C-alpha positions in Angstrom: 107.0 129.9 134.3 104.2 132.4 134.5 100.7 131.6 135.2 98.0 132.2 132.6 95.8 135.1 133.4 92.3 134.1 134.6 89.5 134.7 132.1 87.1 137.1 133.6 83.4 136.4 133.3 81.3 138.8 131.3 78.2 138.0 133.3 76.9 140.7 135.6 74.0 139.0 137.2 71.6 136.0 136.6 68.0 135.2 137.4 68.3 131.6 138.6 64.7 131.6 139.8 63.4 132.0 136.3 64.5 128.6 135.1 62.8 127.0 138.1 59.5 129.0 137.6 59.2 128.8 133.8 59.7 126.6 130.8 62.1 128.6 128.5 60.7 128.6 125.0 63.1 131.0 123.1 65.9 133.4 124.0 66.6 136.9 122.8 69.4 139.3 123.3 68.4 142.9 124.1 70.4 146.0 124.7 69.7 148.2 127.8 69.3 152.0 127.8 71.2 153.1 130.9 72.3 156.4 132.5 76.0 157.0 133.5 75.6 156.3 137.2 73.9 153.0 136.4 76.9 151.9 134.3 79.3 152.7 137.1 77.1 150.8 139.6 77.0 147.8 137.2 80.7 147.8 136.9 80.9 147.6 140.7 78.5 144.6 140.6 75.5 146.2 142.1 72.7 144.9 139.9 70.0 142.3 140.5 67.2 141.0 138.2 65.7 138.4 140.4 62.2 140.0 140.5 62.4 141.7 137.1 60.1 141.1 134.1 59.5 142.7 130.7 56.5 144.9 129.9 55.3 146.3 126.6 54.0 149.8 126.2 53.4 151.8 123.0 55.1 149.2 120.8 58.3 149.2 123.0 59.7 146.8 125.5 60.8 147.8 129.0 62.6 146.0 131.8 60.6 146.5 135.0 61.9 145.7 138.5 65.6 145.4 137.8 67.4 146.8 140.8 70.7 148.8 140.3 72.0 150.1 143.7 73.5 153.5 143.3 77.1 154.1 144.4 77.8 156.4 147.3 80.3 158.3 145.1 77.8 159.1 142.3 77.2 162.7 141.2 75.5 165.0 143.6 73.5 166.8 140.9 71.3 163.7 140.1 68.9 161.8 142.3 69.2 158.1 141.3 66.1 155.9 141.1 67.4 152.4 141.6 64.2 150.6 140.3 63.3 152.7 137.4 61.9 151.2 134.2 64.6 150.8 131.6 64.1 150.5 127.9 65.1 147.4 126.0 66.6 147.6 122.5 65.1 145.0 120.2 64.2 144.7 116.6 60.6 145.5 115.6 60.1 141.9 114.4 61.3 140.6 117.8 59.0 143.0 119.8 56.0 142.0 117.7 56.7 138.3 118.2 57.1 138.7 121.9 54.1 141.0 122.3 51.9 138.5 120.3 53.0 135.6 122.5 52.5 137.5 125.8 48.9 138.1 124.8 48.4 134.4 124.8 47.5 132.7 128.1 50.5 131.5 130.2 53.3 133.2 128.4 55.6 135.8 129.9 58.9 137.5 129.0 61.5 137.3 131.8 65.2 138.3 132.0 67.6 135.4 132.4 70.9 137.3 132.7 72.8 140.5 132.1 76.3 140.5 130.7 78.9 142.7 129.0 79.4 142.5 125.3 82.3 144.8 124.5 81.5 148.0 126.4 77.7 147.5 126.2 75.3 145.9 128.7 73.1 143.2 127.2 70.2 141.4 128.8 69.3 137.9 127.8 65.5 137.7 127.9 63.3 134.7 127.3 59.9 133.9 126.1 58.7 131.6 128.9 55.6 129.6 129.9 54.8 129.3 133.6 55.2 125.9 135.3 52.6 124.3 137.5 53.6 122.9 140.9 53.7 119.3 139.6 56.1 120.4 136.8 58.4 122.0 139.3 58.4 118.8 141.4 59.2 116.7 138.3 62.1 119.0 137.4 63.6 118.6 140.9 63.1 114.9 140.8 64.8 114.6 137.4 67.7 116.8 138.6 68.2 114.7 141.8 68.1 111.5 139.7 70.8 112.8 137.4 73.0 113.8 140.3 72.6 110.4 142.0 73.4 108.7 138.6 76.6 110.7 138.3 77.6 109.8 141.9 77.0 106.1 141.2 79.2 106.2 138.1 82.0 107.9 140.1 81.8 105.3 142.8 82.0 102.5 140.3 85.1 103.9 138.7 87.0 103.9 142.0 
């Protein structure tokens, strides 16, 4: 008997901190405009979006603060900038909606994860509203309660 091949994950990186810091209102899928050396580095797993956010300039959306570490074997004729601002590919309707909501108090657009879709790199961005300290505490308390509840049920089944 042969073993089934493991399904490889399409996810490149995730921003776990975003779900703790923000209430996620709505998700969007955006393409990323990348250079060749960036794609090679992403394939090697050298991307991080922990401190990244989305800015709007001249009616376009840009991913600011995403870190792609250049490979040592990249071309010698280029000088890679690992924290450059990268353009996001969204529909005009989506850009207008996000831009309008960001202008309201408390809203931000943050990247949640980056993943492969075919041969393209996609970024899942979210319209989010910032949490206050008491909201974060309530979220942690609810998560702990759910974990304790599951443990209790497992103990009762034994």
